[in-house]
C-alpha positions as CSV (number, residue, x, y, z in Angstrom):
1,X,-64.7,19.2,-48.0
2,X,-61.3,18.6,-49.5
3,X,-58.2,20.6,-48.7
4,X,-58.5,22.3,-52.1
5,X,-62.1,23.3,-51.4
6,X,-61.4,24.7,-48.0
7,X,-58.5,26.7,-49.3
8,X,-60.3,28.0,-52.4
9,X,-63.1,29.0,-50.1
10,X,-60.7,31.0,-48.0
11,X,-59.4,32.7,-51.1
12,X,-62.9,33.5,-52.3
13,X,-63.6,35.2,-48.8
14,X,-60.7,37.4,-49.5
15,X,-58.1,35.6,-47.2
16,X,-55.4,35.8,-49.8
17,X,-51.9,35.2,-48.4
18,X,-48.7,33.4,-49.0
19,X,-49.7,30.4,-46.8
20,X,-53.1,29.8,-48.5
21,X,-51.5,30.1,-51.9
22,X,-48.7,27.7,-50.8
23,X,-51.3,25.3,-49.6
24,X,-53.2,25.5,-52.8
25,X,-50.0,25.0,-54.9
26,X,-48.9,21.9,-52.9
27,X,-52.4,20.5,-53.0
28,X,-52.8,21.1,-56.8
29,X,-49.4,19.7,-57.5
30,X,-50.2,16.5,-55.6
31,X,-53.4,15.6,-57.8
32,X,-53.0,12.4,-59.8
33,X,-51.5,12.4,-63.3
34,X,-50.5,16.0,-63.3
35,X,-54.0,17.3,-63.5
36,X,-53.5,20.1,-61.3
37,X,-50.0,21.2,-62.3
38,X,-51.1,24.5,-64.1
39,X,-53.1,25.5,-61.1
40,X,-50.2,24.7,-58.8
41,X,-47.9,26.9,-60.9
42,X,-50.5,29.7,-60.8
43,X,-50.9,29.6,-56.9
44,X,-47.2,29.1,-56.2
45,X,-46.4,32.1,-58.4
46,X,-48.9,34.1,-56.3
47,X,-47.3,32.8,-53.2
48,X,-43.8,34.0,-54.1
49,X,-45.3,37.4,-55.3
50,X,-46.9,37.8,-52.0
51,X,-43.8,36.6,-50.0
52,X,-40.7,36.6,-52.1
53,X,-38.7,34.9,-49.0
54,X,-40.9,31.9,-48.9
55,X,-38.0,29.4,-49.9
56,X,-40.3,26.3,-49.9
57,X,-42.5,27.9,-52.4
58,X,-39.5,28.1,-54.8
59,X,-38.9,24.4,-54.4
60,X,-42.5,23.4,-55.0
61,X,-42.9,25.6,-58.0
62,X,-39.7,24.4,-59.5
63,X,-40.8,20.9,-59.2
64,X,-44.2,21.6,-60.7
65,X,-42.5,23.3,-63.6
66,X,-40.1,20.2,-64.1
67,X,-43.3,18.0,-64.2
68,X,-44.7,20.3,-67.0
69,X,-41.2,19.9,-68.6
70,X,-40.6,23.7,-68.4
71,X,-36.9,23.3,-67.5
72,X,-35.7,26.8,-68.5
73,X,-38.1,28.4,-66.1
74,X,-37.7,25.8,-63.5
75,X,-33.9,26.5,-63.4
76,X,-34.6,30.2,-63.0
77,X,-36.9,29.5,-60.2
78,X,-34.5,27.1,-58.5
79,X,-31.8,29.9,-58.9
80,X,-33.9,32.5,-57.2
81,X,-34.9,30.0,-54.5
82,X,-31.2,29.0,-53.8
83,X,-30.6,32.7,-53.1
84,X,-33.4,33.0,-50.9
85,X,-32.8,29.8,-48.9
86,X,-29.1,30.8,-48.5
87,X,-29.9,34.2,-47.2
88,X,-32.2,32.6,-44.7
89,X,-29.8,30.0,-43.7
90,X,-32.1,27.2,-45.0
91,X,-29.1,25.1,-46.2
92,X,-31.2,22.0,-46.8
93,X,-33.6,23.7,-49.1
94,X,-30.6,25.3,-50.9
95,X,-29.0,22.0,-51.5
96,X,-32.2,20.4,-52.5
97,X,-32.9,23.1,-55.1
98,X,-29.2,22.9,-56.3
99,X,-29.8,19.2,-57.2
100,X,-33.0,20.0,-59.0
101,X,-31.4,23.0,-60.8
102,X,-28.8,20.6,-62.0
103,X,-31.4,18.2,-63.5
104,X,-33.0,21.0,-65.3
105,X,-29.6,22.1,-66.8
106,X,-28.9,18.6,-67.8
107,X,-32.4,18.3,-69.4
108,X,-31.7,21.5,-71.4
109,X,-28.5,20.3,-72.7
110,X,-30.2,17.3,-74.4
């Protein structure tokens, strides 16, 4: 059983929580050729809805959105993620998301 299968099974059994959703988002985003990016976005959005302070989910969601060339939404997600990470003292996550947000803004300028 793959990681995705195991996590989807947990979800279907009613075990819906931020950790399961983050795991699904990360696993779908890692599928080759971007085949799981839409599913990744769905689960990472759900993760943030369940736990708005899950800073790693903002980073992973923003990266998936960049891969889908949805730069405007990615920049918004990174902005929110930076605020969350800074509030929690997660300086590395905030710095990483700042770099990605800048890439989004540059892509939108072209």
